[in-house]
C-alpha positions as CSV (number, residue, x, y, z in Angstrom):
1,M,103.6,64.2,-113.6
2,Q,104.5,66.7,-110.9
3,I,105.0,66.5,-107.2
4,I,104.9,69.5,-104.9
5,V,107.0,68.8,-101.8
6,G,105.9,71.0,-98.9
7,S,107.9,70.9,-95.7
8,T,108.1,72.5,-92.2
9,P,111.1,74.6,-91.4
10,Y,114.4,72.8,-90.6
11,C,112.8,69.4,-91.1
12,G,115.8,68.2,-93.2
13,R,113.9,68.0,-96.5
14,E,117.2,68.0,-98.4
15,R,118.0,64.6,-96.8
16,V,114.9,63.1,-98.5
17,M,115.6,64.5,-102.0
18,P,118.1,61.7,-102.9
19,L,115.3,59.2,-102.4
20,L,113.0,61.1,-104.7
21,E,115.7,61.4,-107.3
22,H,116.3,57.6,-106.9
23,L,112.7,57.2,-108.1
24,G,113.5,59.1,-111.3
25,C,112.2,62.5,-110.2
26,T,113.9,65.8,-111.3
27,V,114.1,68.5,-108.7
28,V,113.3,72.0,-110.0
29,D,116.3,74.4,-110.2
30,E,116.9,76.3,-107.0
31,E,117.0,79.7,-108.8
32,R,113.5,79.1,-110.3
33,I,112.2,78.1,-106.9
34,A,113.6,81.4,-105.5
35,E,111.7,83.3,-108.2
36,L,108.6,81.4,-107.5
37,S,108.9,81.9,-103.7
38,A,109.0,85.7,-104.3
39,T,105.9,85.5,-106.4
40,L,104.0,83.5,-103.7
41,A,105.2,85.8,-101.0
42,V,103.5,88.8,-102.6
43,G,100.2,87.0,-103.1
44,G,100.8,85.0,-106.1
45,H,98.5,82.2,-107.2
46,S,98.7,78.9,-109.0
47,Q,99.7,80.2,-112.5
48,P,103.4,80.6,-111.7
49,V,103.5,77.2,-110.1
50,A,101.8,75.6,-113.0
51,E,104.2,77.3,-115.5
52,L,107.2,76.2,-113.6
53,L,106.0,72.6,-113.2
54,A,105.0,72.4,-116.9
55,A,108.5,73.5,-118.0
56,A,110.3,70.9,-115.8
57,E,111.1,67.4,-116.9
58,S,108.6,64.9,-115.6
59,P,108.3,63.6,-113.0
60,A,109.2,67.0,-111.6
61,V,109.6,67.8,-107.9
62,L,109.0,71.3,-106.6
63,P,110.2,71.9,-103.0
64,L,108.4,74.5,-101.0
65,E,109.6,75.0,-97.4
66,G,108.3,77.3,-94.7
67,P,105.1,79.1,-93.9
68,E,105.5,81.9,-96.5
69,K,105.7,79.3,-99.3
70,L,103.0,77.0,-97.9
71,S,100.5,79.8,-97.0
72,G,97.5,79.5,-99.2
73,L,98.5,76.1,-100.5
74,E,95.1,74.7,-100.0
75,S,93.5,77.5,-102.0
76,W,95.6,77.4,-105.2
77,L,96.4,73.7,-105.3
78,P,92.9,72.8,-106.7
79,A,93.9,74.7,-109.9
80,L,96.6,72.0,-110.4
81,P,94.5,68.9,-110.5
82,D,97.3,66.7,-111.9
83,A,99.9,67.6,-109.3
84,K,100.6,65.3,-106.4
85,L,101.5,66.5,-102.9
86,L,104.2,65.2,-100.6
87,L,104.2,66.9,-97.2
88,L,107.3,66.4,-95.0
89,H,107.7,67.3,-91.4
90,T,109.5,66.6,-88.2
91,R,108.5,67.3,-84.6
92,P,109.0,70.9,-83.6
93,E,111.8,70.0,-81.1
94,H,113.9,68.8,-84.0
95,A,113.3,72.0,-85.9
96,L,114.2,74.1,-82.9
97,Y,117.4,72.2,-82.3
98,E,118.6,72.6,-85.9
99,A,117.6,76.3,-85.9
100,M,119.4,77.1,-82.7
101,A,122.5,75.2,-83.9
102,G,122.5,77.6,-86.8
103,G,122.2,80.6,-84.6
104,R,118.5,81.4,-84.7
105,A,116.4,82.1,-81.6
106,P,113.6,79.6,-80.8
107,N,110.4,81.6,-80.6
108,A,110.3,82.9,-84.2
109,V,111.2,79.4,-85.5
110,L,108.5,77.8,-83.5
111,D,105.9,80.3,-84.9
112,E,107.1,79.4,-88.4
113,W,106.8,75.7,-87.7
114,R,103.3,76.1,-86.4
115,S,102.2,78.1,-89.3
116,A,103.6,75.7,-91.8
117,A,102.1,72.7,-90.0
118,E,98.7,74.3,-89.9
119,S,98.9,74.9,-93.7
120,M,99.9,71.2,-94.2
121,V,96.9,69.9,-92.2
122,R,94.5,72.1,-94.1
123,A,96.0,71.0,-97.5
124,F,95.8,67.4,-96.5
125,R,92.1,67.6,-95.5
126,L,91.2,69.0,-98.9
127,N,93.5,66.7,-101.0
128,R,93.6,63.4,-99.3
129,T,93.5,61.2,-102.4
130,R,96.7,62.8,-103.9
131,T,98.6,63.6,-100.8
132,L,101.2,61.8,-98.7
133,V,102.2,63.2,-95.3
134,I,105.4,61.7,-93.9
135,D,107.7,62.4,-91.0
136,V,111.2,62.9,-92.3
137,E,112.9,61.0,-89.5
138,R,110.7,57.9,-90.2
139,A,111.4,58.2,-93.9
140,L,115.1,58.2,-93.3
141,A,114.8,55.3,-90.9
142,E,112.8,53.3,-93.4
143,P,113.9,54.4,-96.9
144,D,112.5,51.4,-98.6
145,L,109.1,51.9,-97.1
146,F,109.2,55.5,-98.1
147,L,110.1,54.6,-101.7
148,K,107.3,52.0,-101.8
149,A,104.8,54.5,-100.4
150,C,105.7,57.1,-103.0
151,S,105.7,54.6,-105.8
152,R,102.2,53.5,-105.0
153,K,100.7,56.9,-104.3
154,F,102.3,58.8,-107.2
155,G,102.6,56.0,-109.8
156,L,106.4,56.0,-109.8
157,P,108.5,52.9,-110.6
158,G,109.2,50.7,-107.7
159,T,112.8,50.4,-106.4
160,T,114.9,49.9,-103.2
161,W,117.6,52.0,-101.6
162,N,121.1,50.8,-101.0
163,G,123.0,54.0,-100.6
164,A,123.9,56.2,-97.6
165,L,121.8,59.2,-96.4
166,P,122.9,62.5,-94.8
167,A,123.4,62.7,-91.1
168,A,120.2,63.1,-89.0
169,R,120.9,66.4,-87.4
170,A,123.6,69.0,-86.7
171,E,126.0,68.7,-83.8
172,A,125.2,71.2,-81.1
173,E,125.0,71.7,-77.4
174,A,122.7,69.5,-75.2
175,V,121.2,72.6,-73.7
176,Y,119.4,73.2,-77.0
177,D,117.4,70.1,-76.4
178,V,116.3,71.4,-73.0
179,I,115.3,74.8,-74.5
180,A,113.4,73.1,-77.4
181,A,111.5,70.7,-75.1
182,Q,110.5,73.5,-72.8
183,A,109.5,75.8,-75.7
184,V,107.2,73.2,-77.2
185,A,105.7,72.2,-73.8
186,Q,104.7,75.7,-72.8
187,T,103.2,76.7,-76.2
188,N,99.4,76.4,-75.9
189,G,97.6,74.2,-78.5
190,L,100.8,72.9,-80.0
191,A,100.3,69.3,-78.7
192,D,97.0,69.1,-80.5
193,L,98.6,70.3,-83.8
194,I,101.4,67.8,-83.4
195,G,98.9,65.0,-82.8
196,E,96.9,66.0,-85.8
197,L,99.9,66.1,-88.1
198,E,101.2,62.8,-86.9
199,A,97.7,61.3,-87.3
200,S,97.7,62.5,-90.9
201,S,101.1,60.9,-91.6
202,L,101.7,57.6,-93.2
203,P,103.0,55.2,-90.5
204,L,106.5,54.1,-91.6
205,G,108.1,52.0,-88.9
206,S,108.0,53.1,-85.3
207,P,106.2,56.3,-84.4
208,P,108.4,59.4,-83.9
209,E,109.3,60.2,-80.3
210,P,110.3,63.6,-78.8
211,P,114.1,64.0,-78.7
212,R,115.6,62.7,-75.5
213,V,116.8,65.5,-73.3
214,D,120.2,64.7,-71.8
215,C,119.9,66.7,-68.6
216,E,123.3,65.6,-67.3
217,A,125.0,66.9,-70.5
218,A,123.1,70.1,-70.4
219,Y,124.1,70.7,-66.8
220,A,127.7,69.9,-67.5
221,H,127.6,72.4,-70.4
222,H,126.2,75.0,-68.1
223,V,128.8,74.4,-65.4
224,T,131.6,74.6,-68.0
225,I,130.3,77.9,-69.5
226,A,129.8,79.3,-66.0
227,Q,133.3,78.5,-65.0
228,E,134.7,79.9,-68.2
229,L,132.8,83.1,-67.6
230,K,134.1,83.2,-64.0
231,D,137.7,82.8,-65.3
232,V,137.3,85.5,-67.9
233,K,135.9,88.0,-65.3
234,A,138.8,87.1,-62.9
235,K,141.3,87.7,-65.7
236,Q,139.6,91.0,-66.5
237,R,139.8,92.1,-62.9
238,N,143.5,91.2,-62.7
239,Q,144.2,93.1,-65.9
240,A,142.3,96.2,-64.6
241,K,144.2,96.0,-61.3
242,R,147.6,95.9,-63.1
243,A,146.5,98.7,-65.4
244,E,145.6,100.8,-62.3
245,E,148.9,100.0,-60.6
246,A,150.8,100.9,-63.8
247,E,148.9,104.2,-64.0
248,Q,149.8,105.0,-60.4
249,Q,153.4,104.2,-60.9
250,L,153.5,106.4,-64.0
251,Q,151.8,109.2,-62.1
252,A,154.4,108.9,-59.3
253,V,157.3,109.0,-61.7
254,T,155.8,112.1,-63.4
255,E,155.3,113.9,-60.1
256,E,158.9,113.1,-59.1
257,R,160.3,114.4,-62.3
258,D,158.3,117.6,-62.0
259,R,159.7,118.2,-58.5
260,K,163.3,117.8,-59.7
261,A,162.7,120.0,-62.7
């Protein structure tokens, strides 16, 4: 049995992998996934996916993250009738926060999230009976419910989770939350896509909420950066002034020496 795990960018898919391994699944080697991704990116079809899954130890897990790997999923998945589909996602604000914490600008990441989410929704519509759509944050908050859902849907042995899971998200500046919230709010049609994706998701625990924007922390960060910039500019002005004075003194000494020569 094989499980294809599709995920939106920066959703924290790797934090869920320990739960699937706890169910007895074997994650496909990263190098093989990279080779497969290159094939899919140039218009590949179901054959390389089928070959990779067939060579893996069952139950095998094949992670595919991002729009370039999920593009066309709904078209080639029917050629793999025995494969199951687990679609993992988070709200776009979470993805943007993680991406900006890693140094990426928000607009491109938001486009990637949207494209991947649209592919997920299309794939779910065509493969409901063998597909689970789950929000990563809810899975991590309720690991036993996640394990139970996967056991039932994919025919895996039931078990419970007693271990620790990786941290929820990277440590970064509060201003990223402000940028992420505004980017999502001002993108046309995104609210409908978020609603459709969440409606397709299995309800595990409480419904996901948009990240809380700490305006006070964001403002404090802005004030600190502004003051630091002001101090740097003042230091640069002082250094320029001292350099100019030194140049004038040197010129005066040179002129005095020339007169005496």
